C-alpha positions as a Python dict, from the first residue, in 0.01 Angstrom:
ca = {
    (1, 'M'): (0, 0, 0),
    (2, 'S'): (131, -112, 338),
    (3, 'M'): (34, -239, 680),
    (4, 'H'): (308, -14, 822),
    (5, 'R'): (282, 358, 888),
    (6, 'R'): (415, 527, 576),
    (7, 'N'): (634, 819, 685),
    (8, 'A'): (823, 929, 375),
    (9, 'V'): (1125, 1153, 327),
    (10, 'V'): (1220, 1273, -20),
    (11, 'I'): (1567, 1426, -53),
    (12, 'G'): (1587, 1663, -348),
    (13, 'G'): (1209, 1675, -362),
    (14, 'A'): (1160, 2037, -464),
    (15, 'Q'): (1175, 1993, -840),
    (16, 'G'): (1217, 1752, -1131),
    (17, 'I'): (1206, 1380, -1064),
    (18, 'G'): (1221, 1432, -688),
    (19, 'F'): (910, 1650, -696),
    (20, 'A'): (722, 1396, -909),
    (21, 'I'): (811, 1129, -653),
    (22, 'A'): (693, 1350, -367),
    (23, 'Q'): (364, 1420, -547),
    (24, 'L'): (296, 1050, -594),
    (25, 'L'): (397, 938, -245),
    (26, 'A'): (184, 1211, -90),
    (27, 'K'): (-125, 1030, -218),
    (28, 'D'): (-70, 718, -9),
    (29, 'C'): (163, 820, 273),
    (30, 'D'): (71, 931, 623),
    (31, 'T'): (348, 1193, 638),
    (32, 'L'): (583, 1341, 381),
    (33, 'S'): (898, 1545, 441),
    (34, 'I'): (1045, 1732, 145),
    (35, 'I'): (1413, 1810, 187),
    (36, 'D'): (1607, 2030, -53),
    (37, 'I'): (1907, 2256, -35),
    (38, 'D'): (1674, 2536, -149),
    (39, 'K'): (1431, 2582, 141),
    (40, 'E'): (1208, 2823, -51),
    (41, 'A'): (1178, 2575, -336),
    (42, 'A'): (1093, 2300, -85),
    (43, 'E'): (822, 2522, 62),
    (44, 'R'): (678, 2592, -283),
    (45, 'A'): (680, 2220, -357),
    (46, 'A'): (493, 2148, -34),
    (47, 'D'): (239, 2419, -117),
    (48, 'R'): (179, 2266, -462),
    (49, 'I'): (128, 1921, -312),
    (50, 'S'): (-82, 2024, -13),
    (51, 'A'): (-402, 2075, -214),
    (52, 'T'): (-458, 1706, -288),
    (53, 'P'): (-289, 1450, -62),
    (54, 'K'): (-376, 1298, 270),
    (55, 'A'): (-17, 1318, 395),
    (56, 'K'): (89, 1559, 667),
    (57, 'L'): (365, 1768, 510),
    (58, 'L'): (693, 1909, 631),
    (59, 'F'): (957, 2095, 429),
    (60, 'L'): (1318, 2157, 522),
    (61, 'G'): (1615, 2330, 364),
    (62, 'V'): (1916, 2103, 412),
    (63, 'D'): (2263, 2077, 259),
    (64, 'I'): (2317, 1701, 258),
    (65, 'T'): (2692, 1744, 217),
    (66, 'K'): (2698, 1858, 581),
    (67, 'R'): (2655, 1563, 816),
    (68, 'E'): (2542, 1776, 1109),
    (69, 'A'): (2269, 1937, 896),
    (70, 'V'): (2135, 1596, 795),
    (71, 'A'): (2137, 1484, 1160),
    (72, 'A'): (1946, 1796, 1265),
    (73, 'A'): (1689, 1739, 991),
    (74, 'R'): (1638, 1379, 1098),
    (75, 'E'): (1584, 1486, 1457),
    (76, 'Q'): (1330, 1748, 1350),
    (77, 'I'): (1140, 1500, 1132),
    (78, 'V'): (1130, 1235, 1405),
    (79, 'A'): (1008, 1487, 1662),
    (80, 'A'): (733, 1623, 1436),
    (81, 'L'): (622, 1317, 1238),
    (82, 'G'): (785, 1004, 1377),
    (83, 'V'): (1058, 775, 1247),
    (84, 'P'): (1061, 764, 865),
    (85, 'S'): (981, 432, 704),
    (86, 'I'): (1046, 545, 345),
    (87, 'L'): (1356, 728, 228),
    (88, 'I'): (1411, 853, -126),
    (89, 'N'): (1735, 1024, -225),
    (90, 'S'): (1713, 1199, -560),
    (91, 'A'): (1959, 1481, -483),
    (92, 'A'): (2237, 1520, -738),
    (93, 'L'): (2462, 1775, -901),
    (94, 'T'): (2579, 1757, -1262),
    (95, 'D'): (2860, 1941, -1437),
    (96, 'D'): (2861, 1953, -1817),
    (97, 'K'): (3236, 1950, -1873),
    (98, 'L'): (3503, 1741, -2042),
    (99, 'F'): (3710, 1555, -1783),
    (100, 'L'): (4040, 1702, -1902),
    (101, 'D'): (3893, 2050, -1869),
    (102, 'S'): (3771, 1982, -1515),
    (103, 'T'): (3949, 2045, -1186),
    (104, 'P'): (3964, 1862, -853),
    (105, 'D'): (3728, 2126, -716),
    (106, 'D'): (3473, 2024, -981),
    (107, 'W'): (3506, 1656, -884),
    (108, 'E'): (3476, 1737, -516),
    (109, 'R'): (3158, 1940, -562),
    (110, 'V'): (2979, 1670, -761),
    (111, 'L'): (3100, 1379, -547),
    (112, 'R'): (3013, 1553, -221),
    (113, 'V'): (2649, 1581, -324),
    (114, 'G'): (2609, 1265, -529),
    (115, 'L'): (2809, 1015, -325),
    (116, 'Y'): (2903, 1156, 15),
    (117, 'G'): (2562, 1320, 47),
    (118, 'S'): (2404, 979, -4),
    (119, 'M'): (2630, 833, 263),
    (120, 'N'): (2533, 1107, 507),
    (121, 'V'): (2163, 1052, 446),
    (122, 'L'): (2175, 673, 468),
    (123, 'H'): (2395, 674, 777),
    (124, 'E'): (2153, 905, 958),
    (125, 'F'): (1817, 760, 858),
    (126, 'L'): (1883, 386, 839),
    (127, 'P'): (1926, 320, 1215),
    (128, 'G'): (1568, 427, 1289),
    (129, 'M'): (1433, 197, 1018),
    (130, 'V'): (1644, -93, 1139),
    (131, 'G'): (1527, -27, 1494),
    (132, 'N'): (1164, -45, 1380),
    (133, 'G'): (1227, -354, 1171),
    (134, 'Y'): (1089, -196, 856),
    (135, 'G'): (1204, 43, 584),
    (136, 'R'): (1203, 114, 213),
    (137, 'V'): (1500, 301, 67),
    (138, 'V'): (1536, 405, -296),
    (139, 'C'): (1830, 602, -432),
    (140, 'L'): (1831, 758, -778),
    (141, 'A'): (2122, 686, -1009),
    (142, 'S'): (2160, 738, -1385),
    (143, 'D'): (2224, 506, -1676),
    (144, 'S'): (2541, 708, -1734),
    (145, 'Y'): (2702, 488, -1465),
    (146, 'K'): (2645, 178, -1684),
    (147, 'L'): (2772, 302, -2019),
    (148, 'G'): (2971, 609, -1932),
    (149, 'Q'): (2876, 946, -2076),
    (150, 'A'): (3095, 1211, -2228),
    (151, 'R'): (3098, 1538, -2031),
    (152, 'L'): (2948, 1363, -1727),
    (153, 'S'): (3244, 1150, -1621),
    (154, 'Y'): (3261, 1232, -1251),
    (155, 'Y'): (2882, 1251, -1222),
    (156, 'A'): (2869, 898, -1364),
    (157, 'A'): (3142, 797, -1118),
    (158, 'A'): (2935, 935, -827),
    (159, 'K'): (2627, 741, -942),
    (160, 'G'): (2832, 423, -982),
    (161, 'G'): (2944, 470, -624),
    (162, 'V'): (2583, 507, -508),
    (163, 'V'): (2490, 180, -679),
    (164, 'A'): (2778, -4, -510),
    (165, 'L'): (2689, 152, -175),
    (166, 'V'): (2323, 51, -196),
    (167, 'K'): (2403, -306, -302),
    (168, 'S'): (2648, -343, -15),
    (169, 'L'): (2402, -206, 243),
    (170, 'A'): (2129, -434, 108),
    (171, 'Q'): (2354, -729, 191),
    (172, 'E'): (2434, -595, 538),
    (173, 'L'): (2069, -520, 624),
    (174, 'G'): (1888, -800, 443),
    (175, 'R'): (1741, -953, 760),
    (176, 'S'): (1645, -622, 919),
    (177, 'G'): (1319, -564, 731),
    (178, 'V'): (1475, -277, 538),
    (179, 'T'): (1509, -300, 160),
    (180, 'L'): (1743, -79, -43),
    (181, 'N'): (1720, -39, -420),
    (182, 'V'): (1823, 195, -699),
    (183, 'V'): (1612, 344, -976),
    (184, 'S'): (1828, 444, -1272),
    (185, 'P'): (1656, 682, -1515),
    (186, 'G'): (1737, 735, -1877),
    (187, 'A'): (1700, 1081, -2033),
    (188, 'T'): (1406, 1244, -1857),
    (189, 'N'): (1217, 1557, -1954),
    (190, 'T'): (1278, 1770, -1646),
    (191, 'D'): (1303, 2148, -1626),
    (192, 'A'): (1680, 2115, -1585),
    (193, 'R'): (1707, 1908, -1902),
    (194, 'Q'): (1489, 2152, -2092),
    (195, 'A'): (1718, 2437, -1988),
    (196, 'R'): (2024, 2244, -2111),
    (197, 'E'): (1847, 2161, -2437),
    (198, 'T'): (1755, 2526, -2493),
    (199, 'K'): (2117, 2626, -2448),
    (200, 'M'): (2230, 2349, -2683),
    (201, 'R'): (1981, 2455, -2950),
    (202, 'Q'): (2113, 2810, -2934),
    (203, 'E'): (2472, 2689, -2965),
    (204, 'M'): (2410, 2434, -3243),
    (205, 'G'): (2145, 2615, -3444),
    (206, 'P'): (1792, 2484, -3508),
    (207, 'E'): (1870, 2260, -3806),
    (208, 'K'): (2166, 2077, -3654),
    (209, 'Y'): (1984, 2050, -3322),
    (210, 'E'): (1678, 1888, -3480),
    (211, 'R'): (1897, 1629, -3652),
    (212, 'R'): (2056, 1553, -3317),
    (213, 'Q'): (1716, 1515, -3151),
    (214, 'K'): (1599, 1265, -3411),
    (215, 'A'): (1921, 1066, -3365),
    (216, 'V'): (1873, 1062, -2988),
    (217, 'L'): (1515, 938, -3009),
    (218, 'K'): (1622, 651, -3235),
    (219, 'L'): (1818, 515, -2938),
    (220, 'Y'): (1494, 469, -2743),
    (221, 'P'): (1276, 174, -2857),
    (222, 'T'): (971, 347, -2706),
    (223, 'G'): (1031, 648, -2931),
    (224, 'R'): (1023, 906, -2655),
    (225, 'L'): (1216, 1041, -2361),
    (226, 'G'): (1102, 977, -2006),
    (227, 'E'): (877, 1200, -1802),
    (228, 'P'): (927, 1252, -1427),
    (229, 'H'): (611, 1054, -1350),
    (230, 'D'): (760, 750, -1529),
    (231, 'I'): (1041, 745, -1275),
    (232, 'A'): (814, 826, -982),
    (233, 'A'): (587, 529, -1055),
    (234, 'A'): (882, 288, -1035),
    (235, 'V'): (997, 442, -708),
    (236, 'R'): (646, 417, -565),
    (237, 'F'): (635, 45, -640),
    (238, 'L'): (968, -18, -469),
    (239, 'T'): (838, 154, -154),
    (240, 'S'): (537, -78, -135),
    (241, 'D'): (500, -406, 53),
    (242, 'D'): (456, -574, -287),
    (243, 'A'): (830, -514, -333),
    (244, 'S'): (930, -672, -1),
    (245, 'W'): (1142, -942, -171),
    (246, 'I'): (1329, -694, -390),
    (247, 'T'): (1651, -555, -247),
    (248, 'G'): (1995, -463, -376),
    (249, 'Q'): (1858, -419, -729),
    (250, 'V'): (1894, -153, -998),
    (251, 'L'): (1577, -85, -1194),
    (252, 'S'): (1649, 104, -1515),
    (253, 'V'): (1355, 315, -1622),
    (254, 'N'): (1477, 425, -1960),
    (255, 'G'): (1241, 339, -2243),
    (256, 'G'): (1467, 51, -2346),
    (257, 'F'): (1779, 263, -2393),
    (258, 'T'): (1980, -1, -2208),
    (259, 'M'): (1859, -355, -2148),
    (260, 'A'): (2121, -505, -1921),
}
């Protein structure tokens, strides 16, 4: 995959898409650090991965909204495993609420994780990559930033901010050997989505819910929702040397839901 030492960090790697990414990168990386706000979940994720990969593993519980916590995590990773060459940020927080029913506290909570958390992570980890003249950075967004999505307005706003941030940094760091890209998933069959769908089915009733599901699937030319490994495979490619001339891009992995 690379002539460079592959030291990967996956933010939000304890579950869902982040965990699928960590599983895949562990197969071809030298080291892998799993960071999540839930340290016990990060440890469980590392235990699940440790049976198969070659990568040396480290897990950390970190609140990325706290700059000093991110800095401490970076220092610990560098001391134990070396300077990361791959950084994946899949951490996010959603809030299923109509905008006019939301409060500034709701906005702050989602933006602090989704946007300011990304800024904290990038500001801490990018200097080491730039110093080494090599790095692969992928941030996760959501196609809600492109089209808008009812009940996810400020989440979509946070993801739109991440896209603008990554594109801007890709311009600033283009000659440094560091690439920065975004993978933007469509609806993906994670545990969190399944929990929301179960709640929706209970609220709507089985018959109405099934009609809704059929209508949703018609929006996807592939006829199915995404699976976490679909997203992970795209991320893995963007971390490879084969993607060295790709930077500042948004790759939608969405079964054709959007095509622009």
